[in-house]
N, C-alpha and C positions, 0 to 999 in steps of 0.2 A: 239446397237447404244449408243452414248453418251447422257448425260443429255440434251444438247442443241437440238440434233436431236429428242429425245423423246418429248421434250416440243413443238417443232415446229409441230410434227405430231399430238400431242394432240390439239394444237391450231387450226389446220384445222378441227379436229373433233368437237371441241366446236363451231366453226363458223357455221358448218353445222347443229348441233343439237339445238343451242340456241333458235331459233324461235319456236321449237316444244315442248319445256319444259315448264310445268306449275306446279307451286308449289314447296315447299321446298324438299319434298321427291324425286321428279323426278330430282331436281338439284343435290342432293347428289349422286344419282345413276349414272347419265349421265355425270356429270362434276367434282364433288369433289373427289369421290373415285378414278376415273382414274388419277387425279392429284396426290393423295397420292401414287398410284402405281408407277408413274413415279419417285417419290422421293425415291422409294425403300421399302416402307412399305407393309407388307402382310395384305391386307384389309380383308382377310378371317380368320385371326387368332385373336380371341377376346382377347388373352393375349397381343397382340401388338397393334391392332387397335380396341379399345373398343367403340362400339356405345352406345349412351344413358348413358353415365357415370353419376352415381349418385353423385351429389355434396352434400356431407353430412354436409351441413353448413347452408342451408337456405330452407325455405319452401314457396311455393306459398299459396295463400289463399285457405282454404279448407284442408290444411295439406299435399298436394301433394309435394313430393320432387322435387327440381329443378334438371335438368339434362343438362349436356354438350353434344352436338351432337356427338363429338368424342374426346377421350383421347388417345393419342399415348403413349404407355408405353415403357420404356427402363429400363432394369435391374430391372424389377418387379414393377416400380413405374411410375405413370403418369408424363410425362415430357413436353407434349405439348397439349394444349386444342385447339379444333377447333369448333367454333360456325358457323353453316351454315344457310344461308337465301336463299330464292327463287331467281332465276336468275334475276328477274325484280325488286328486292329490293335493296335499297342503303345500303351497308354493314356498312357505318359509322353511320347509325341511330341506330345501335345495339351495339356500343362500350361499353355502360354502362352495358348492360346485361353480356357481356363477362367479364367485370371488377369484377363483383360480384363473379364469379366462381374463377377467378384468385387470388383474394385477400385472399381467405380462403384456398388455397392449396399450402403450402410452397414448395412442391417438383416441382411445375410447375413454370418455369421462363419465358416461351414463350407461347404466345397465339395468335390465328389467328381468325379473323372474315372474312367470305367470302360469296359471292353469286355465286361462281363457275367460275367467270370471274376475279374479283378483289379480291386479297388476302392482307389483312392488318395485318402486323406483329407487335406485342406489346411485351414489356418486362417491367422491373421495375428498370430503371436506376435512377429515382428520389428518390424513397423510397423503401426499401426491401419489397417484397411481396405485394406491392401496384402497380397495373398496371398503367403505364404512360398514361396520357390523350391523347397523340398523338402517332401514330404508328411510329416506326423507319424505316419502309420500306413498300412499297406497290408493289405488282407484278400483272401485268395484262397479263393473258394468251393469249389475243388476240393481244397484242402489247408489245414486249419486245426486248431488245438488248442483245448482247453477254455479256456485262458487267453486266446486270441485272441477267442473268443466273448465272454468277460467284457469285453474291451476294446471290443467292438462294441456291447455292451448299452446304453451311454449314448446311442446314436444311434437307438434305438427311439422310436416315437412317445410312449409312456408316460413315457419317461425323459429325452427330449430337453430340454436347457437349454444354450443357446449359451455362457453364462458358465462353467458348470461343465465343459463340454466343453473349454474352453480350458485350464482347470486340468488336466483329464484329459490333454490333448495335451502340456502341459509335463511332466507326470509321465512319460508314455511316452518323450518325447525324453530326459529326464534319466536314466531307468532304462536306456535303450539305450546312452547314452554311458558311464555308470558301469559297466555290464556289460562293455562293450568294454575299458574301462580296466582293470578287475579281471582280465579274462581275460589281458590282456597282462602285468600285474604278476605273475600267478601263473605264467606261462610264463617271463618274464624279469624278475625283481625288479630294480627300479631302485635306484640308490644312495639316493635320498631315501626310498624305501619301506623299505629295510633299516634306515636310520637311525630311521625312525618306529617300526619293530618293536622295535629295541633300546631306544628310549626307553620304550616301553609296558611291556615286560617287565622293564625296569630291570636289564639284565645288566651294563651298564657305566656308569660315572659320569664326569663331566668331559667334555672334548672328545672326540668320537668321530672319530678320524683315518681317513684313507682306507684305511690298512692294516688297521684294525679292521673297517671295512666289508667289505673284500675277504675277510677271514678268515671273516666270517659269511655271505657270499653262498651258499656251498655248503650251510651249515647251514640257511639259510632255505629253499633249494630242497628239501632233504630233508624239512623240516618240512611244506612245502606238499604234496609228493608223498605223505607219510604221511597227511595230513589228507584229501586227495582220495581216496586209496585206501580209507580208513576210511569215508568217506561213500558210496562206490560199493558197498561190501559190505553196507550196512545195508538193511533192508527198505524198500520204497517206501511202506509204510503208516506214514509218519511225519507229524509235524505241524509247523505253522508255530510255531516256538518263541517263547514269551513268557517273559520273565524272571519267575520266581516268588521273588524274593529276599525273605527275611524276616530283618531285622536283629535281633541279640540286644539286649535291653533293653526299654524300654517300647514299647507298641504305637503310640505317637504319633511314633516316630522315622521321619523321611521316608526313602523309598527313594532311594539315590544315583542320580544320572543316569549312564547308561552311558558308559564311556569309549570312544574310538575302537576299542580292541582288543575290548571287549565287543560293540560294534556289529558288528564284523567276525565275531565268533563267532556272533552272532545271525543274521547274513546267511548264514553257512555252515549253521546249523541249518535256516534257512528254505528254502534251495535244495534240500536233500535231501528236502523233503517238500511242495514247492509243488504237486505234482500232485494231492494229496488234500485239502489244506486242513484236515486234522484237527488237534486240539490235543494237545500232550503232556500226559499226565495224571500229576500228581505223586501217587504212591500213599501210603496211610497208613503202609506199612512205611518208605518213604523219610522221611516226616515224623517218624516215631517215632525213626529213627536220628538225624535232625537234632536232635531234642529231647534225646536222650541225650548227644550230642556237645556241645550247647549247655551242658548242666548241668556237664559235665566241664570245659569251657574256662572257665566262670565261676569255677572254683576256682583257676585259674592266676593268677600275679602279673602276667602280661602285660596282661590286661584289654583285649584288642583285640576289637572286635565282629566277629562272623562272620555270614555269609549263605550262602544256598544258591542254586544255579543248576541247574535240571533240564535235561537234554538228551535226545536220542534214545536214547543208549546207556548213560548213567550219570547218577548224581545227585552233583553236585559240591558240596563244602563249602569255602568260601574266606574270606579276610580282606578282604571288600569287593570286590575286583577278581577277575574270573574267572581271570586269569593268576596270582593269588595263592592257588591252591587248596592244601589240605593233605590232604584225603581225597576219594576218589571211591568211591561205593558202587555196586556192580553187583548188582541184586536181581531182574532179569528172567529170568535163566537158571536152570538146574537147581541150580547151586551159587552161593550168595551170597558176595560177597567185598568187602573194602575194599582199595583201592590207596593207597599213600603214596609220598612222595618219599624215604623213608629207605632206606638200603641193606638188602639182604636179611639180612645178618648181624645188624645192629642190630635189625631187625624181629623176627627169630627170638628174640632175647633178651628183647624187650619183650612178646612174645606166646607164652609157653610153653604147650605143649599144643595149639596151633593149627597147622594146615597152612600153611606159608609157602613162597612161591616167587617167582622174579623175574617182574616184570610184563612184558607184551609191550612191544616198542619203541613209543614214542610215547604210552604211557598213563601210565607212572610208573616207579618203581623196584622196589617190592615189593608182593606181593599176599598178603592173609591171608584164608583161607576161614572162613566161619562158617555155622551152620545156622539159628539163630533170632535175631530182633532182640535178645532178652535176652542173647545172647552178646557183643554190643557192650559191655555193661556190664563184662565181664571184660577188655576191651581198653583200660581206662582209661590205663594207662601208655603204651601205644602212641599213643593219641589225643593225650594231653598233650604228648608229645615232638614228634610231628608238627606240632601246633599251635604250640608254642613255637619250634621250628626255623624255621617259616615266618615267624612274627612277628619273630624275630631277623634273618632274611634281609632283611626289608623295611627295617630300620633300620640294618643293618650297613654301614659305609662301604666303598667299593671304590675301587681305584686306577684311573687312566685306562688303558683298553685291557685291563683284567683283569676276570675274571669274579667274581661273588659266590660265597660258599661253596656255594650250591646251583645253580651254573650248569647242570650237567648235568641236574639234576632239572627245572629250569625249562624247558629245551629239550624235555623230555618232556611 
């Protein structure tokens, strides 16, 4: 079985045994040693799993040497300390005891304190050989996710490497802090966050006053709510988004680095599909649409490079930045459609013979339905106007505190 299956089997055993276990020794035998076995360590080999490891650096009163419950050895040296407590004890009450052992053993960079149910992982990110006050990770054998199993995997015998685990620990801490910050910003957008968004989508130019920020706060909140609602309604069978941008021009043109706004978009795409790890598949139909649009735009005098960004729900075509899109193709449903930022009335005139309707809020302005990829060839006028309008919007000057000609479309 794999690590996840082994842990789930152990979880059931712990659940059944927990109420019958009394004291620290019983906790070690019934809960902690089986956990170390699942991680791949030979609990019967004292050169690998050494119980009662003598910490040759401190003495209790009366001259008795202090001992660590278990020291896991790799390459002949202790690499990980484990301090064990009874199943009914709170492991956080004993962090200080573990720190004394850790701080005086340079070869040990990882330490764990556990009651057989909760495992608190420590390292020394703040100061070398001084155990951090707070754990960088906690694992609960009775309640864990697939992602938490992946976080535990580097601690298995086959994968253990103290240096890489420290990088792993830094990443866990960073992701946790950033996640908390993003959660707060999404609920209560700060002034600096609103200013950042205004700068990224280029809605205003010049100095952004406090009055401008206050005017956009409710708009930002509405945009966030729309985005989160859209993400919640999508299938969980989504993928970790990867930008598949292809710039118009020669194949040697380098892909542009993502802007902060594009990075936020990628994070949103990732969050809706993190449970599966599957990849978004850009279909041949979407690529053919892009090639048709690419040929049309090459005829324009604007001569601005275009790229595409595939996502969970649509295939976007833009002018370099994700926020500068001018077409969105929806090809996965029963009816195929193109969404633009142009008003419905204008789109109807540019797409005679096609079914046109207003696009749903948060997606765009107008939607044109088509049956086959070849129909896109007949929408040349619409594509060119949408492309040129977006190109003009990017270079059109705006006044302080006012919106560009496509303000409403951009907010969609």
